[in-house]
N, C-alpha and C positions, 0 to 999 in steps of 0.2 A: 607496433603490435604484431608485425610479421614474424619477428623473432619468436614470439610466444607460440604462434602456430607451428613453426618449425620444431620448437622444443616439444610441443605436444605430440607431433607426429613421431619425433624421436622416441618419446616415451612409449608410444604405440608399438614401435618396432622392438623396443627392449622387452615389451610385454608379449608381443606376438611373434617374435622373430624365431630364429633357429629352424626355419623351414628346411627340411631335407630336400634336396633336389630329387624329384621323382625320376625313376628309371623307366616309367611306363609310357613315355612319349617318345616317338621317333623324331629325329631331326629332319627338317626340310630345308634344303638349300634354297636361297633366294627369297625366303619369307621375310616380312618386314622387320623382324627382330634383328636380322643380319645387318640392317642399316643403322641400328641404334648402337652408339658407342658403348663399350663395356663399362666406362666410368660414369654412365648416366646414374643419377640419384633419384630421378622422378620420371615415371612413365604413367601418363593419365589417358585412359581410353573412354570414349563416350559415344552413345548412339542418339544423343539428343541435341537438337538445334533450337529448341523452344526458348532457351535462355542461356546466358553465360553461366559457366560453372562457378559457383561461389567458392568451392574448395580450391579449385585451380587458381582463382583470382587472388587467394591468400598466399600462394606459394611462388608465384612469378610476378614480375613487375607489370605495372599497368599498361605500358606501351606495347609490350610483347603480347599481353592478353588481348588488347584491342585489335592489334594487327591480325592475330590468329583468328579471332571471331569474325573479322571483316572478310578474310579469305574464305572461311568456311561458308559464310553467307553468299559470297560471290560465286563460289564453285557449286553451290546448291547441294552439298553432300549431307547425308544424315548420320554418317559414322566417321569418326576422326580420332586421332591419337596425338598427344603432345608429349615430348620428352625434353629433358634438359640435363646438362652435365655440370658438375660442381667445379671442376678444375679450371676450365677456361670459358665458362659461360656459353658453351655451344648449346644450341637447341634446335628442334625441328618439329614440323607438323606433318602428319600423314593423313591425307584425305582419301578415304576408301571410295572406290567407284569413280574417281575423277580421272578423266583422260586428257586433261590439259593442265597447264601450269599458270599460276599468277604470282608474279614477283612483286615485292614491295620494298620500302626502305629498310624494313626489319628482316624480312625473309628474302635474301638476295640470291640464293641458289635453289635449284630444283632437280628432281629426277622423276620421270614419268614411266610407269610400267602398265601392264594390262589390267592390274587389279587396284593400283593405288598410285597416288602422286605424293612425292615427298618434297617439302619445301623447308629450307633451313637457312641459317646465317653463316654457313661454312660449306665448302664443297661436299656434295653428297657422294658417298661411295659405299661399297660393301666393306664393312669393318672386319679386320682380322680378329680383333678382340671386341666381340659384340655381346649384346644382351643374350643370356642363355635361352635357347629355344624352349627348354622344358619349363623354365620359370614363366615365360610369356604364355605358353600354351596352357599351363595349369591355371593361371589367372583368367585366361579367356574362357576356359571351360566352366569356371565357377560363375562368371557373369560377364556380360558384354560391356558393362560399366564397371571399371575397376581403376585402382590406383596402386602402382608399385613404388615402394620407397626402399632405397638402399641405405644401410647404416653408415658405411664409410663415407659416401658422398654427402650424406646429411650432416655428418660431423664436420666435414670440411666447410660446408655451407654456413654453419652457425658459428664457426670459430671467430668471426669478426664481431659477433654480438656478445661474447663472453670472454673473460680473462683466461689466459692459458691454463691457470690452475683448475678452473672450472671444467674446461674442455678435457684436461687430463683425467679428472674425476669421472667424467662421463665415459671416457674410453675404457675405464677399468671395469665397468659393468655392462657395456654395450658391445656385443660381438659383431663382427662383420657378417651381415645377413640381409636378406630381403624379406619383405612381408607384403601380402596382398590385402588390400582394404576393400570391403564392400561399402558402397556409398549410396545413401538415400537422401535426396534433396527435395524439399518443398519450399514454398516461398517464406515459411516461417521457421522451419526446423531442418537442420542438417544432422544426419546420424551416420556415423562410420563405425563398423564393427568387424570383428574377425576373431579367429582362434589360431594360436600358434603352439609350437613345441617348446618346451622348457627343459633345461639341463637339470633343474632341481624340482623336487616335489614340494609345492607350497599349499597343497590342498588342506592341510590341517589348520591353517590360519583362519580365524573367524572373520566374518564380514565386519567392517568398521564404518560403513557409510551411514549407519543410523546415528552416529555421533554428530552429524551435521545439525541435528535438531537442537543441540545445545547452544548453537551460535546465534547471535542477533541477525535479524532479517537484513540489516544494512551491511553485513559482512561483505567485503569486496573481493576476498580471495581466501581459500582454505585448502589445506593439505591434510588428508586423513589417511592413516595407514595402519595395518595390523603388523606388528613386529614379530609376534609369535602367538602361540595359542592362548597366552594369558595377558598380553599387553597390546593395547592400541593407543596411538598417540595422534595429536592434532596440532596443527599450527595454523593460525588465522590472522588476517589483517582486518581491523575493524575501524571505521571512522571515529575520530575523537572530536566531538563538537567543541570542547574547551580549547584545543590547540589548533584546530583546523587541519591537522594531519591525520595519520592513522596510527593505532597502536597494535602491537602484536599480542595475541593471546595464545597460550599453550594449553593443551588438554591431555589427560591420561586416564585410562580406565582403571588403573591401579596406582595407589599412592599410600605409602606407609609412614611418611614423616609428618603426620598430623600433630598439631600442638594441643596440649591439654587445656590451655586457656583460650579456646576459640570464642569468638564473638558471634552474634547473630545479626543478620541484615535481611529484612523482608522474609523472616522465617527460615533463612538458609544460613548454615554455619560457615563462617569465614575465619581465616587465620593467616599467619605468615610462616613460611618455611622455605627451605632450599629444595630445588628441583633437579639438582645436578645428578642425582642417581637415576633419573628418568632418561632413557636413551632417545635423544632427539636428533634428527638429521641436520639441524642447524643450531648454532650456538648463539646465546644472547647474554649480554653483560649483567643482566639484572636477576638471573635465576638463582643466585646465592641467597637472595632474600626476596622472595616473590609472595604476592598476596594470592590466596587460593579460596575457592568456594566449593563446597561439597554439594553437588547437584544430584545426589543419590547414588547412582551407579557410575558417575563420572565426575572428574575434578577439573576445574578451569583455573589457570594461573595467569596473572597479569603483573605489570610493573608497579602500578599504583592502586590504592584502595578505591579511588574514584572510578577507575576502569572496571574493577571487579563489581562494583555496585551497579554500574551501567549495564553490564552483562546480566546481572541478576534481575534488574528491573525489566529488561526485555524478556528474560526467561519466564518470570512470573506473569507478565502480560501476554505470554504466548506469542510475542512478536519475534519469532524465530525464523531462521533461514529457510527451513522446509515449508514455511507458510508464505514466503516471499513470492511475488509474482515472477521474479527472475528465476527462481528455482522451479516454480510450478509449471512454467512453460517447457521445462526440460523433463518433467516428471515421468512422462510416458516412455522416455528413453533411458531413464535411470534404473539401475538394478542394485541388488546387494553386491558389494564388492569389498575386497581387501585393501584396495587403494583407490582413493577418490581425490581429484584435484578440481576445485571449483574456482572460477574466475569471472568477475564482472568487469570486462574491459572498460566500460564507460565510467567506472568508479575508480580508475587507476590514476586520477589526477592528484590523489593524496600520496604524499611520501610514505612509503612503507618498506618493510624489510623482506617481504616475501616475493613480490613481483615488481619488475622494473617499470617505472613510470613511463607512460606513452601518451602523447597528445593525439595520436591517430584515432580516427573514428571510422570503423568499417561497418557500422550499422549492426554490430554484434551486441546483443543484450547480455548474454551469459554463456559460459562454456563449462561443461563437466567432462572430464576424462576419468574413466574407471578401468580397473583390471581386476580379474578374479580367477582363482584356480580351484575349480570344483573337482576336477579330475587330475590325478597324479600326472605330472610332466606335460600338462597342457595349460595354456593361459588364454583366457577369454578377455577381450578388451572392447571398450565402447567409448566413443567420443560423440557428444551431442552438443549442438550449437543452436542457440535461439537467436533469431534475427528478425523479430517482429518490429517494424518501424513504428507501429501505433501502440506499442507496449507502454503502459503507465504504471508506475509504482504507487499503488493505491493502498489505503488501509485494508487490512484483511476483512473479508466479509464473513461474519459469523453465520448469518442466514438471510434469506430473502423470501418473501411470499407475495402472492398476487391477490388483490381484491377482485371482486366481480366486475368492477368498472374503475374509472379514474378515482384517485383518492382526493377528496375535497376538504376533509377535516382531519386535524391531527397531524402527526402523532401526539398523543397525550399519555402521561404516566398513570399507572394504577397499580398499587401494591397489593399483592396477594397476602391477606392477613393470616393465612395458615402457614405460609412458608417464608414470609417477609421478603420475597423476591419481587422485583419490579416487573410489571407486565405493561402491555401497550394497547391503547385504544385508537382506532381510526374510524373514519366515516367515508363511504364512497359516494359517487355522484347519484346513485340510486337511493341515497339516504340510509343505507344500512350501516349500523354500528358493528364493529368487530372487536372482540377481546382476543389478543394474541399473547401467548405465554412466552417465557424466556427462551424457548427452543424454536420459536417461530411458528408454532402450531395454533391454528384458529380454534379457540375454545367455544365460542358462540358468535352468532350473528343476530342482530335485532333490527327489524325493519321499522324505520321512523317515517313520518310523513314529510318532514322538512329538514333542512340542514341545522346542525348545531350552531348556536350563536356564540362566537368567540371561543371560550375555552370550556373544557370539562374539568370539574373539580373532584378530587377524592375527598369524601367526608365521612364522618362517623356520626350518623344521625342519633343513635341511641346511646352513645358513650360507652359502648361495650367492646371497643377495639376491633370491631368488624366494619369493614369499609363498604361504602356505596359510591356511585358516581352521581353528581348533581350537575344539571345543565338546563338550558332553555332552548327551545326552538321558538319561532315567531309566535306559535299558537299555544305552546304548553310549557309548564314547568315540570321537569321530569327528574325522578330519582330511581336508579336502577341498581340492583344488588349484583354481586360478583358472578352470579349464575345467569345474568341477563334478564332477570325477572323484574317487573315493576315493583317498587317498594309499596307497601300498603298505603293507600290514600293518594297515590300518584298514578298517572300524570294529572296535573291540575290545569284546567282550561283557562287560558287568558281571556279577559273580556275585550281587550284591545289587541295589542301585540307587544312582545318583548323586543327590546333593542340592545340589551346588555346582558352579560352573564349574571346569575344570582350570587348573593353573598350569604354564607353561613355564619351566624353570630351566636356566641354564648356570652351572656353578660357576666356570669360567674363561672369559675373553673369547671364545676360539675353541673352547671345549669342546663336547662332545656335548650335544644337547638331551635334557632329562629332563622328562617330563610327570608331574606329581604330581597325583593325582586321588583323591577319596574314592569308595569302593565300599561303601556301607553304612557301618559303623564302621571298615572297613579303609582304610588309606592305601596306595595302590599307586603304583609308580614304573615308568613305561613309557618305553622309548626311542623315538627318532624312527622306528624301523622297526616300531613297534607291538608289540614284544616286551617282556616283563618284564625289568627291569634286574637282573643277577646281583648277589648280595650284599645286596640290600635286605631289611630285617627284616620288612616288611609289618606295621607296628604297628597295633594295634586300639585305637580310642578308646572312650570310654564311651558315645558316641552318634554320630550322623551329623554330617557337616560342616555348619556354619551359613554359613561364608564360604569362598571359595577360599583355598588355601594361599598364604601370603606367604613370601618368601625374602629374607634379607640376611645378609651376612657381617659379624660384629662381632669386632674384635680378632683376626682371622685364623681365627675359628670360624664354621662354617656353621650357620645357624638356619633350619629350616623351621617356620613358625609356623602352628599349626592351632587353629581355634576351633570347638568342637562345639556342637550344638544345646542341650545342657544347660549351656551357658555355662562350659565349662572351656577353659583355654588350655594348649596343649601346645607344647613346643619339641623338635624332632627334629634330629639331625645328618644328613649326606648319606647315611648308610647306613640311616636310619630308626630309629636308637636314640634313646630318650627322654633329653633333657637335663633332669635334675631332675624334680621332681614337678609335676603339672599345677596350675595356679593357678585358683582358683574366682572367676569374675566374678559380679557381682550378677545374680540370675536375672531380675529384672523390667526388664532393659535393652532398650530399643527401638532399632531401626535401628543395630546395632553396626557399627563400621567399624574396620579396622586401618590405622594410619598409621605408616609406617616412617621413623625418623630416622637419625641417624648413630651412635646407640648404643642400648642397651636402655633407658636412662633417658629418652631423648628420643623413643622409640617408644611407642605406646600404642594401646589400644582405647578408643573413645569411644561414647557412646550417651546416651539420656535416658529419663526415666520420666514417668508421667502426673501426678506431683506437681510437675513443673516443674524437676526437677534434671537437670543435665548431669553425667555420670559420666565420669571419666578413669581408666583403669587402665594405668599404665606397665608396660612389659614386664619391668622389674626388680622388680615386685611392689608398688610404691607406688601408692596410690589417692587420689583426691580427688573432691569433688563440689561443685557450687554451684547455688543456686536462681536461675536467670535466665530460665526459660521461663514463659509463662502456664500455669495449671493447666487440664487438660482432656484428654480422650481424642482430640480432633480435632487437637491440636497436633502438628506435625512439625518436625524441625530437621535441618540439614545443616551440617557443619563446612566452611567455605569456605576460610579462611586458616589453615593448620596452625600456623605459628609464633606467631601472635597468638591462636590458639584462637577466632577470630571465627566466629560461627554465624549462619546464616540461619534464621529461624523463621517458620512459616506458621501462622496461626490464623484459619481461615475466610476472611475477605476482607482480611486484614491481613498484611503482611510486615514483620518486624523484622530488623535486622542488628545484632548485639551483639558486643562484645569478650568475651574470656574472663573479664574482671572484671565483666561485666554492663552496662557503659556502652553506651548506645544510639547506634549510628552511623547508623541509618536506621529510620524508622517510616513505612511507606507503605501507604495505603489503596488496595486494588484495586477495580476496577469491579464485581466480582461475587464470590460465594463460590467457593472453589476446592476441588478434590479434595485430600485430605490427603497431598500428595506434593511434594517439592521436587527438581528435577533440576538438577544442576550441569552447564551446557553449555560453560562456558569459565572454568576456574579462574584463569587469568592476568588476565582482564578482570573477574572477579567477576560473571559473567553467570549467572543461574539462569532456569529455566523452570517455570511452573506452568500447570495446566489447569483450566478452569471445571468446576463441579460437574455441569453438564449434558453434559459431554464434547464441547462444540462448539468451544471457543476455547482457544488456547494463547498465553500471554504470556511474553515474554522481558524480564527486568528486570535493569538494571545496578544492583548494590548500592551503587555510588558515589552513587546518588541519583535515578535516573530510569528510566522504562520506555523501551525501545527504540522508535524511530519506527515508526509504522504498525502498532501492535499493537492487537488481537490478530490472529493468523492462524487460519484454520480448522484444527482438528485437536486431538488429545489424546495423552496418554502422554508418554514420554520422547523428546524430539527430539534430533538430533545437529547439531553445527555442523561444517561442512567447507568446502573451497574447491575446487569441481569445475572451475572455469575458470582457476585459477592466477593470479587478478588481485589476490590478497591481500585481497579483500573477501569476508567470510564469507557462506555460504548456510546456510539452516536447513531441515532435512529433518524432516518430521513426518507421522505417519499420520493419516488421517481416516476417517470412517465409510464403509461400503460397500466396503472394501478398497482405498481410495485412498491413495497415498503422494504427497506434494507437496513440491517443492523451491522454497523462497522465496528471493529475493534480499534480503538484509538491506541496510538503507540507512544503518547507523551505522558 
């Protein structure tokens, strides 16, 4: 990766070079610049001993850097200068205010004066050809922390990293010059900027940095430049999941070779055409027949149609580079520019055509180099480096909001019947309900006396396509409209207490709503007006409800299916009369669930025990069990695919996905130990969610074989999947500590 740093600094020089040597400084004999050889290519001065210089550590070898820092610490100086020469690897350290010398295996020679001490790896002397005084004084006047780089020495230094043809190309547009860099370093961000003189006027070229927004967030390197007042181009390297390498994408702001028979993908026009008429700084062998996408004011080109579709998918999902955490950490240092070079060094393990692969890891998250010419014959440049060790590439956050206290219930979905946009309901530890719209704004709060039991349901009590929420607390059956007001006739007071969520039933398509709810061991039937339904028998079970009532009509007969806490299964007709005798289910069944099929024989209750057995109790009375789970009390399971009886199994830090016959479809090792709970977030896609044992992270896993991109997200508990912006790209809503609810944009 060190070659990349040197190349970037070389680009800085080419952008900000051509400094005229000022005539306004007088020469002083015996000053420190007279000891610095004229062929030096790097001069770095600092007045900080709080930390090692990150920039300097990227430009010199580790042993020299360590020896220099040790000497600075031993001498106790606060101001120092390091220089190095390209031709024969001579280097030296100037310690200001030091009156003694410390030699080491690296610094073998020294010279002590009244103002400074010089240590070096060669005999120290006054140089006949030395660093020009005016250059040194000018840099020192601008800042006491500066870096001087020389073009000629830098070119010699990088020659070993590039073929001779590349070096010759560099020599054609980089003149012999020096540039002074202003450096700002923090623990997480390094910024280098400056301004230089240019022999040409580039001020008419427009900014092109906005083109980065068309690239996927996972882009590992990109080059964007304005060629003239009408044309900007882009070259990017993007990971390709299908090949495990990276593919190159090209882009242009102007394209005139469009085909008449374009196709459409995700609402965006795509086609095939040649790009040879677009002036690109690099050549590729596939541009005679490239796939392109029209993104409005910009065109993207790739070698294959799958690559162009991948870029479009990310673009439509707004999973773009400018929203990436790697770009966001640099955002404060990024400006409009005619030339931008973005690199993620940690992503360079993939073979690509833009940046040389390096296995080195210098703790760098991302780099952006930019140059811009707003004023004729002047060039401004900027180099920003993110180096946050705790940086995590997480799904983009669309919004977050805080409840008044910890979130204890939800999130639950609730559709706005005016806009058809999905909204979110939560409950906090003070028992307040919140309705939150698609933008994260709280529309209302409603104070309750108790927690919501299990889930909140969206219902249409009156059959007029206007929705309410239906739920129970221990003491009340409640129905609330979308404005947060109680529906007429509600809440209804329980005589005993509720232990399961209510069920809304309509026996005919346009029939009246019936709410079947457990009140202690009694089963009550309530109309949409909040009053008891006449003719209901009010059956009494042997225990309270374990699960909400399920309803289905089989062979023209209505079945209200009740499962009590003592594991008895009851069948009731629409009047509440018992159909047959209760069926006893195994008492040690964990996590029982009712699955309704087309008949009693295809409907069943499933669960598992701590001995590793999955139990199926068909509603016609037949039972079966199979030992397919690991043994242990921490094991949990969830039936994902009902027809095949496929089951997701969590055991500590491992997810298994098995068919009903026990054959393994997936064996996936998780990054950490999880809470013993599996949440099914999308049955159609086989997506489940699990949360870490410490309650900090939530992972969404595709049981077809992989974890979703950019996992984990912050949060815990059961998340919900929804589409608040209607773009067919799912969002994930999850609660986090401190009463926070967060909406993430998924990128899969």
